[in-house]
C-alpha positions as CSV (number, residue, x, y, z in Angstrom):
1,M,0.0,0.0,0.0
2,R,2.7,2.5,1.0
3,R,4.6,1.6,-2.2
4,G,1.5,2.3,-4.3
5,V,0.9,5.8,-2.9
6,A,4.6,6.6,-3.1
7,Q,4.6,5.6,-6.8
8,L,1.6,7.8,-7.4
9,G,3.4,10.6,-5.6
10,R,6.4,10.4,-7.8
11,A,4.1,10.4,-10.9
12,L,1.9,13.3,-9.9
13,G,4.3,15.4,-7.8
14,S,7.5,15.2,-9.8
15,G,9.1,17.8,-12.0
16,P,12.0,20.3,-11.9
17,R,11.6,23.6,-10.2
18,G,11.0,26.5,-12.6
19,R,12.2,30.1,-12.5
20,R,10.8,32.1,-9.6
21,F,7.6,34.1,-10.5
22,K,8.0,37.5,-8.8
23,S,4.5,38.8,-8.6
24,G,2.0,38.0,-5.9
25,R,-1.0,39.3,-4.0
26,P,-0.3,40.8,-0.5
27,D,-3.9,40.2,0.5
28,H,-3.9,36.6,-0.7
29,E,-3.1,34.0,2.0
30,L,-2.5,30.4,0.9
31,L,-4.6,27.9,2.7
32,F,-1.6,25.6,2.4
33,K,2.0,26.7,2.2
34,G,3.6,23.4,1.3
35,E,3.3,21.9,4.8
36,A,0.5,19.4,4.8
37,K,-1.1,18.0,7.9
38,T,-0.3,14.3,8.4
39,D,-3.7,13.0,7.3
40,Q,-3.4,15.0,4.1
41,K,-0.6,12.6,3.1
42,R,-3.3,9.9,2.6
43,I,-5.5,9.1,-0.4
44,P,-8.2,7.2,1.5
45,L,-10.4,6.4,-1.4
46,F,-7.5,5.1,-3.5
47,E,-6.1,3.1,-0.6
48,G,-9.6,1.6,0.1
49,L,-10.1,0.5,-3.5
50,L,-6.6,-1.1,-3.6
51,S,-7.2,-3.0,-0.4
52,F,-10.5,-4.2,-1.7
53,L,-8.9,-5.4,-5.0
54,K,-6.3,-7.3,-3.1
55,E,-9.0,-9.6,-1.6
56,K,-9.8,-10.9,-5.1
57,R,-13.5,-11.3,-4.3
58,L,-15.9,-12.9,-6.8
59,P,-17.8,-9.9,-8.5
60,M,-21.4,-11.0,-8.8
61,H,-22.5,-7.4,-9.2
62,I,-22.3,-4.6,-11.8
63,P,-20.6,-3.4,-13.9
64,G,-21.1,-6.0,-16.6
65,H,-17.4,-6.1,-17.7
66,K,-16.6,-7.7,-14.3
67,G,-13.3,-6.0,-13.6
68,G,-12.3,-6.0,-17.3
69,S,-12.7,-9.7,-18.1
70,G,-15.7,-8.9,-20.3
71,A,-14.3,-5.6,-21.7
72,P,-13.7,-5.1,-25.4
73,L,-10.2,-6.5,-26.1
74,T,-9.0,-3.5,-28.2
75,L,-10.0,-1.0,-25.4
76,K,-8.5,-3.1,-22.7
77,E,-5.2,-3.4,-24.6
78,F,-5.0,0.4,-24.9
79,L,-6.2,1.3,-21.4
80,G,-4.8,-1.6,-19.4
81,E,-6.6,-3.8,-16.9
82,N,-6.4,-1.4,-13.9
83,V,-8.8,1.0,-15.4
84,F,-11.5,-1.7,-15.5
85,R,-10.5,-3.0,-12.1
86,L,-11.0,0.4,-10.5
87,D,-14.4,0.8,-12.3
88,L,-16.3,-0.6,-9.3
89,T,-19.8,-0.1,-8.0
90,E,-21.3,1.1,-4.7
91,I,-21.1,-2.0,-2.5
92,A,-20.9,-1.8,1.3
93,P,-17.1,-2.0,1.6
94,L,-16.6,0.8,-0.9
95,D,-19.0,3.3,0.6
96,H,-21.8,5.4,-1.1
97,L,-21.2,8.8,-2.7
98,L,-24.7,10.2,-1.9
99,T,-24.7,8.8,1.7
100,P,-21.0,8.5,2.6
101,R,-19.9,6.9,5.9
102,G,-16.6,5.1,5.0
103,I,-13.7,5.8,2.7
104,I,-15.7,8.3,0.6
105,K,-16.5,10.3,3.8
106,E,-12.8,10.2,4.7
107,A,-11.9,11.6,1.3
108,L,-14.6,14.3,1.5
109,D,-13.4,15.3,5.0
110,L,-9.9,15.7,3.7
111,A,-11.2,17.8,0.7
112,T,-13.2,19.9,3.1
113,Q,-10.1,20.6,5.1
114,A,-7.9,21.2,2.1
115,F,-10.2,23.8,0.5
116,G,-11.1,25.5,3.8
117,T,-14.8,25.1,3.6
118,D,-17.6,23.8,5.9
119,Q,-18.4,21.0,3.5
120,T,-17.1,19.9,0.2
121,F,-18.9,17.4,-2.1
122,F,-17.6,15.3,-5.0
123,V,-19.9,15.7,-8.1
124,V,-19.6,13.3,-11.0
125,N,-21.8,15.0,-13.6
126,G,-19.5,18.0,-13.9
127,T,-19.9,21.6,-12.8
128,T,-23.2,21.6,-14.7
129,G,-24.4,19.3,-11.9
130,C,-23.0,21.6,-9.2
131,I,-24.7,24.7,-10.7
132,L,-28.1,22.9,-11.0
133,A,-27.8,21.9,-7.4
134,M,-26.8,25.4,-6.2
135,I,-29.7,27.1,-7.8
136,F,-32.2,24.3,-7.1
137,S,-31.4,24.4,-3.4
138,S,-31.4,28.2,-3.0
139,V,-34.6,29.4,-4.8
140,T,-38.0,28.0,-5.6
141,E,-41.0,28.7,-7.7
142,G,-41.6,32.5,-8.2
143,D,-38.5,33.6,-6.2
144,E,-36.3,36.3,-7.8
145,I,-32.7,35.5,-8.3
146,I,-30.0,38.0,-9.5
147,I,-27.9,36.3,-12.1
148,S,-25.0,37.3,-14.3
149,R,-26.0,37.3,-17.9
150,A,-22.6,35.9,-18.8
151,S,-23.5,32.6,-17.1
152,H,-23.1,29.0,-18.4
153,R,-26.2,27.6,-19.9
154,S,-26.5,25.2,-17.0
155,A,-27.6,28.2,-14.9
156,I,-30.6,28.6,-17.1
157,G,-31.2,24.9,-16.5
158,G,-31.2,25.7,-12.8
159,L,-33.9,28.4,-13.4
160,I,-36.0,25.9,-15.2
161,L,-35.7,23.3,-12.5
162,S,-36.4,25.8,-9.7
163,G,-39.1,27.9,-11.3
164,A,-37.3,31.1,-10.2
165,F,-37.6,34.4,-12.0
166,P,-34.3,35.8,-13.2
167,R,-33.1,39.3,-12.8
168,Y,-30.2,39.5,-15.1
169,L,-27.0,41.4,-14.5
170,P,-25.7,42.8,-17.9
171,S,-22.1,42.1,-18.7
172,K,-19.6,44.7,-19.8
173,F,-18.1,43.8,-23.2
174,S,-14.6,45.1,-24.0
175,W,-14.1,45.6,-27.7
176,E,-10.4,46.0,-27.1
177,C,-10.1,42.6,-25.3
178,G,-12.8,41.0,-27.4
179,F,-14.9,39.4,-24.6
180,S,-17.3,40.1,-21.8
181,F,-16.1,40.8,-18.2
182,P,-17.5,39.5,-14.9
183,N,-19.7,41.9,-13.0
184,N,-18.0,44.4,-10.7
185,L,-19.0,45.7,-7.3
186,E,-20.8,48.7,-8.6
187,E,-23.0,46.6,-10.9
188,V,-23.8,44.2,-8.0
189,K,-24.7,47.2,-5.7
190,A,-27.0,48.6,-8.3
191,A,-28.8,45.2,-8.7
192,L,-29.2,44.8,-4.9
193,E,-31.0,48.2,-4.8
194,R,-33.0,47.5,-7.9
195,Y,-34.2,44.0,-6.9
196,P,-34.8,44.1,-3.1
197,K,-37.0,40.9,-3.3
198,A,-34.2,38.8,-4.7
199,K,-33.5,35.6,-2.6
200,A,-30.0,34.8,-4.0
201,I,-27.4,36.0,-6.4
202,F,-25.5,33.8,-8.9
203,L,-22.2,35.1,-10.3
204,T,-19.6,33.7,-12.7
205,S,-16.0,34.4,-11.8
206,P,-13.5,33.8,-13.4
207,N,-14.8,34.0,-16.9
208,Y,-13.5,31.7,-19.6
209,Y,-10.6,34.0,-20.2
210,G,-9.4,34.0,-16.6
211,V,-10.7,37.4,-15.6
212,T,-11.9,37.4,-12.0
213,Q,-14.0,39.9,-10.0
214,D,-13.4,41.2,-6.5
215,S,-15.1,38.4,-4.7
216,Y,-14.4,39.8,-1.2
217,S,-16.2,43.1,-1.6
218,I,-19.1,41.5,-3.5
219,V,-19.7,38.7,-1.0
220,K,-19.5,41.2,1.9
221,I,-22.2,43.5,0.5
222,C,-24.5,40.7,-0.6
223,H,-24.3,39.2,2.9
224,E,-25.1,42.6,4.4
225,H,-28.3,42.4,2.4
226,G,-29.0,38.8,3.6
227,L,-28.4,37.3,0.2
228,P,-26.6,34.0,-0.3
229,V,-23.9,34.2,-3.0
230,L,-23.6,31.3,-5.5
231,V,-20.4,31.4,-7.6
232,D,-19.6,29.5,-10.7
233,E,-15.8,29.2,-10.2
234,A,-15.4,26.4,-12.7
235,H,-12.1,27.7,-14.0
236,G,-10.6,28.6,-10.6
237,A,-10.2,25.3,-8.7
238,H,-6.4,26.0,-8.5
239,F,-6.7,29.5,-7.0
240,I,-6.0,28.6,-3.4
241,F,-2.8,26.7,-4.1
242,H,-0.5,29.6,-5.1
243,E,-0.4,33.3,-4.0
244,S,0.1,34.5,-7.6
245,F,-3.5,33.4,-8.5
246,P,-6.6,35.6,-8.1
247,P,-8.3,35.3,-4.7
248,S,-10.9,32.6,-4.6
249,A,-14.5,33.0,-3.8
250,L,-13.9,30.2,-1.3
251,K,-11.7,32.5,0.9
252,A,-14.3,35.3,0.5
253,K,-16.7,32.9,2.1
254,A,-19.2,32.7,-0.7
255,D,-22.1,30.4,0.3
256,L,-21.8,27.9,-2.5
257,V,-18.9,27.6,-5.0
258,A,-18.7,25.2,-7.9
259,Q,-15.3,24.2,-9.3
260,S,-14.3,22.0,-12.3
261,A,-11.4,20.1,-10.8
262,H,-10.8,18.5,-14.2
263,K,-10.4,21.9,-15.9
264,T,-7.4,23.3,-14.0
265,L,-6.4,20.5,-11.5
266,S,-5.6,16.9,-12.5
267,S,-8.8,14.9,-12.0
268,L,-10.6,13.2,-14.8
269,T,-13.0,15.0,-17.1
270,Q,-16.5,15.3,-15.6
271,S,-15.3,15.4,-12.0
272,S,-16.1,18.6,-10.1
273,L,-16.3,20.0,-6.6
274,L,-19.2,21.7,-4.8
275,H,-18.2,23.7,-1.8
276,Y,-20.6,24.8,1.0
277,N,-20.0,27.5,3.6
278,K,-22.6,27.6,6.4
279,G,-24.7,30.7,7.2
280,I,-27.6,31.2,4.8
281,I,-28.0,28.1,2.7
282,D,-29.8,25.1,4.3
283,L,-27.2,22.2,4.1
284,H,-29.9,19.5,4.2
285,R,-31.7,21.2,1.2
286,L,-28.4,21.2,-0.7
287,Q,-27.8,17.5,0.1
288,S,-31.3,16.7,-1.0
289,A,-30.7,18.5,-4.3
290,L,-27.6,16.5,-4.9
291,L,-29.5,13.3,-4.2
292,I,-32.0,14.2,-6.9
293,L,-29.5,15.5,-9.5
294,Q,-26.5,13.1,-9.2
295,T,-26.5,9.6,-10.6
296,T,-27.0,6.7,-8.2
297,S,-24.2,4.9,-10.1
298,P,-21.2,7.3,-9.7
299,S,-17.9,6.4,-11.3
300,Y,-15.2,5.4,-8.9
301,L,-12.6,6.4,-11.5
302,L,-13.9,10.0,-11.2
303,T,-14.2,10.1,-7.4
304,V,-10.8,8.6,-6.9
305,S,-9.3,11.1,-9.3
306,L,-10.8,13.9,-7.2
307,D,-9.3,12.4,-4.0
308,A,-5.8,12.0,-5.7
309,S,-6.0,15.5,-7.1
310,R,-6.6,17.0,-3.7
311,W,-3.7,15.0,-2.3
312,Q,-1.4,16.2,-5.1
313,M,-2.4,19.8,-4.6
314,V,-2.0,19.9,-0.9
315,N,1.4,18.1,-0.8
316,Y,3.0,19.3,-4.1
317,G,0.7,22.0,-5.4
318,R,2.7,25.1,-4.8
319,E,5.9,23.7,-6.3
320,I,4.2,22.4,-9.5
321,W,2.2,25.6,-9.9
322,Q,5.3,27.7,-9.6
323,K,6.8,25.8,-12.5
324,A,3.5,26.2,-14.5
325,I,3.4,29.9,-13.7
326,D,7.0,30.3,-15.0
327,L,6.0,28.6,-18.2
328,A,2.9,30.7,-18.7
329,E,4.8,34.0,-18.1
330,Y,7.6,32.9,-20.5
331,A,4.9,32.1,-23.1
332,R,3.2,35.5,-22.6
333,A,6.5,37.3,-23.0
334,E,7.5,35.4,-26.1
335,L,4.1,35.7,-27.7
336,N,4.2,39.5,-27.1
337,R,7.4,39.7,-29.1
338,I,5.6,38.5,-32.2
339,E,4.7,41.5,-34.2
340,G,0.9,41.9,-34.7
341,L,0.0,39.6,-31.7
342,K,-1.0,40.7,-28.2
343,C,-1.1,38.2,-25.3
344,L,-3.3,39.9,-22.8
345,G,-1.9,40.7,-19.3
346,E,-3.2,42.3,-16.2
347,E,-2.3,45.8,-17.6
348,D,-4.8,45.2,-20.4
349,I,-7.5,43.9,-17.9
350,S,-7.0,46.8,-15.6
351,K,-8.0,49.3,-18.3
352,V,-11.6,47.8,-18.1
353,G,-11.9,47.9,-14.3
354,D,-10.8,46.4,-11.0
355,F,-10.2,42.8,-12.0
356,Y,-7.7,40.1,-11.5
357,L,-6.3,37.8,-14.2
358,D,-5.4,34.2,-13.9
359,P,-1.8,33.9,-15.4
360,M,-2.5,30.4,-16.6
361,K,-4.9,31.7,-19.3
362,L,-3.2,32.9,-22.5
363,T,-5.5,35.1,-24.5
364,I,-3.8,35.9,-27.8
365,N,-5.4,38.8,-29.6
366,F,-5.0,38.9,-33.4
367,K,-6.7,42.2,-34.1
368,E,-3.6,43.9,-35.4
369,S,-2.5,41.0,-37.4
370,G,-5.4,41.1,-39.8
371,I,-6.3,37.5,-39.0
372,S,-9.5,36.5,-37.2
373,G,-9.3,34.4,-34.1
374,R,-11.4,31.7,-35.9
375,E,-9.0,31.6,-38.8
376,A,-6.0,31.5,-36.5
377,E,-7.5,28.4,-34.8
378,K,-7.7,26.6,-38.1
379,M,-4.1,27.6,-39.0
380,L,-2.9,26.3,-35.6
381,R,-4.7,23.1,-36.1
382,K,-2.7,22.6,-39.3
383,E,0.4,23.2,-37.1
384,G,-0.7,20.4,-34.8
385,V,-1.8,22.7,-32.0
386,E,-5.3,22.5,-30.6
387,V,-6.5,25.6,-28.6
388,E,-9.1,25.8,-25.9
389,L,-11.3,28.2,-28.0
390,S,-11.3,30.9,-30.5
391,D,-13.6,33.9,-30.9
392,P,-13.7,36.6,-33.6
393,W,-10.6,38.3,-32.2
394,N,-8.7,35.8,-30.0
395,V,-7.5,32.3,-29.4
396,L,-7.3,31.1,-25.9
397,C,-4.7,28.6,-24.7
398,L,-4.6,27.0,-21.2
399,V,-1.2,26.4,-19.5
400,S,-1.4,23.8,-16.7
401,T,0.7,21.6,-14.5
402,G,0.9,19.2,-17.4
403,D,2.9,21.6,-19.6
404,T,6.7,21.6,-20.2
405,W,9.2,24.0,-21.7
406,E,9.0,21.9,-24.8
407,S,5.3,22.2,-25.2
408,I,5.4,26.0,-24.6
409,D,8.2,26.4,-27.2
410,R,6.1,24.4,-29.6
411,L,3.2,26.7,-29.1
412,V,5.3,29.8,-29.6
413,Q,6.9,28.5,-32.8
414,A,3.5,27.6,-34.2
415,M,2.2,31.1,-33.4
416,R,5.2,32.6,-35.3
417,R,4.4,30.5,-38.3
418,V,0.7,31.4,-38.2
419,K,1.6,35.1,-38.0
420,Q,3.7,34.8,-41.2
421,T,0.7,33.5,-43.1
422,N,-1.2,36.0,-45.1
423,G,-4.7,36.2,-43.7
424,K,-7.5,38.7,-43.6
425,A,-10.4,39.1,-41.2
426,P,-13.8,39.1,-42.9
427,K,-15.4,42.5,-43.6
428,E,-18.3,41.4,-41.4
429,L,-16.0,41.0,-38.5
430,R,-14.5,44.5,-38.9
431,D,-18.0,45.9,-39.2
432,L,-19.1,44.2,-36.0
433,E,-16.4,45.8,-33.9
434,G,-17.7,48.8,-31.9
435,S,-21.4,48.1,-32.8
436,T,-24.0,48.2,-30.1
437,L,-24.7,44.9,-28.4
438,P,-28.3,44.0,-27.8
439,G,-29.7,44.7,-24.4
440,I,-31.4,42.1,-22.2
441,P,-34.8,41.4,-23.6
442,E,-38.1,41.7,-21.7
443,Q,-38.8,38.6,-19.5
444,V,-42.4,37.7,-20.4
445,L,-42.5,34.1,-18.9
446,T,-40.2,32.4,-16.4
447,P,-37.7,30.0,-18.0
448,R,-39.7,27.1,-16.6
449,E,-43.0,28.4,-18.0
450,A,-41.4,28.9,-21.5
451,F,-39.7,25.4,-21.3
452,Q,-42.9,23.7,-20.4
453,A,-45.2,25.6,-22.8
454,P,-46.0,24.2,-26.3
455,H,-43.5,25.5,-28.9
456,R,-43.0,25.6,-32.6
457,L,-40.2,26.3,-35.1
458,I,-40.3,29.4,-37.2
459,P,-37.8,31.2,-39.5
460,L,-35.6,33.6,-37.6
461,K,-36.7,36.5,-40.0
462,D,-40.2,36.1,-38.6
463,A,-39.3,35.9,-34.9
464,V,-39.6,39.6,-33.9
465,G,-42.3,40.0,-31.2
466,K,-42.4,36.3,-30.4
467,I,-41.3,34.6,-27.1
468,S,-38.2,32.4,-27.2
469,S,-38.4,28.9,-25.8
470,E,-34.7,28.3,-26.2
471,I,-31.3,29.5,-25.0
472,V,-29.8,31.2,-28.1
473,A,-26.0,31.8,-27.6
474,P,-23.1,32.4,-30.0
475,Y,-20.2,30.1,-29.2
476,P,-17.7,30.8,-27.9
477,P,-18.0,31.8,-25.2
478,G,-21.7,31.0,-24.9
479,I,-23.2,34.1,-23.4
480,P,-27.0,34.0,-24.1
481,V,-28.5,36.6,-26.5
482,L,-31.9,35.1,-25.8
483,C,-33.1,33.0,-22.8
484,P,-36.3,31.0,-22.5
485,G,-39.3,33.3,-21.8
486,E,-37.8,36.5,-23.3
487,K,-39.4,38.6,-26.0
488,I,-37.5,38.6,-29.3
489,E,-36.6,42.2,-30.3
490,E,-35.5,43.5,-33.6
491,E,-32.1,44.4,-32.3
492,V,-31.5,40.8,-31.2
493,V,-32.4,39.4,-34.6
494,S,-30.2,41.9,-36.4
495,Y,-27.3,41.1,-34.1
496,L,-27.8,37.3,-34.7
497,W,-27.6,37.9,-38.4
498,K,-24.3,39.7,-38.0
499,I,-23.0,36.8,-36.0
500,I,-24.3,34.2,-38.5
501,R,-22.4,36.0,-41.4
502,I,-19.2,36.0,-39.4
503,G,-19.5,32.2,-39.2
504,L,-19.8,31.7,-35.5
505,V,-21.7,28.7,-34.2
506,I,-25.0,29.7,-32.5
507,H,-26.5,27.2,-30.2
508,G,-30.3,27.4,-30.1
509,L,-30.8,28.0,-33.8
510,E,-31.5,25.4,-36.4
511,G,-30.8,25.2,-40.1
512,E,-27.8,25.7,-42.4
513,G,-26.2,28.8,-43.8
514,E,-28.6,31.7,-43.7
515,E,-31.7,29.5,-43.5
516,K,-32.0,29.8,-39.7
517,W,-35.0,28.7,-37.6
518,I,-35.8,29.4,-34.0
519,R,-38.1,27.7,-31.5
520,I,-40.7,30.0,-29.9
521,V,-43.5,29.6,-27.4
522,A,-46.6,28.6,-29.4
């Protein structure tokens, strides 16, 4: 057992020290400074699973592949047998995720301690599941909830499940940066005054590009108004493990915080964390929501990866993040030496307002190069580089603990070759810049009412004055232009046509080319 954990430690915690990253935040105190408590040296869920496998019991239970003996040979040859051996089910010796009392409870207790919360939950249907549970447990039919317009579509799903009435916070769009920013303190203050009946506030920070709001001030004023603060911190699970990262909503004591551990930590895709801080939200109600929304057949591969990721971060996190920060800052400096490219830094973000920037996100702006972000993504693909996303002006690259000096140099060289390619942003894109974005439409029905009402498909050109039954959002980054229950205005339709002609994907519309159709409430 000791040898197994030690081997995993060498695999997850190894790597040379990088150059020292100078910047830091004087107000940001690490929850862990590299000295883990004794019990944080353990991975109880992993240890328990290994102990169980050593007993070589006869598996007369699901899954059907029976520890891999019935798995497809080609898949087993590629993945190895251990993946299937760890793909177990919730039998008594292995505990139950939804009602933990054994090794899963031990793992959750260590995660709660590691992240400095009152209760941390493992969630196996992604941060989508976390967000649904946060909203479902905080508001109910007819309640008003203040919610950032720049929210993931799962937040709208939470509104549909709960029956709550949204009071949207508009997002500030920066044409210089090319994306929307999180809501700032003044915008939140205005919303609190405007919507005194609100029962909760839902915010997204950081955004996809790593821009983070001032969580401390926002949480403080919301709590003064008696409002619980729900934060989608999907892209910020790493924040507490190095002082150079933006302050986390966890340390600001937001009531509920959702994090995608698989996005920035090292757990497997679809594994997330939901953090609870006591005060306003009813813990039993949150647990009941998770019982309803999570599968009764959770994957042990996902949960053990969360346990091991916590262990890695507590024991080795600061060292490996220091190396990753050095890599990211080297990449930012090298990319900014390429004529016509701009890799955004905190100095660019500060022009918009009082925000922080996650140094691990590299937003490379192509405006001055004459190439669109979408075209740059295609060119980079030909160079063998896949980016996280592209928008009309940028490509976004994520640097993580899995990167090396070699991978960063490969990215920089590919960017240099792309810049040497003659490209031209489409006229439609140049015309879009600086145009007025549509405002938030009138909410005629709640999202639940619109979702449950009969609907029909009509041409987009005939949609003005009708009520949308869908979320309509250009991707990336997926900020809704229309939400269920909203009246479709002329300015929204005109804006959608501009986006269609640029070539962006729009979720919520059907049809090819300029033959676009939209679902409306019948």
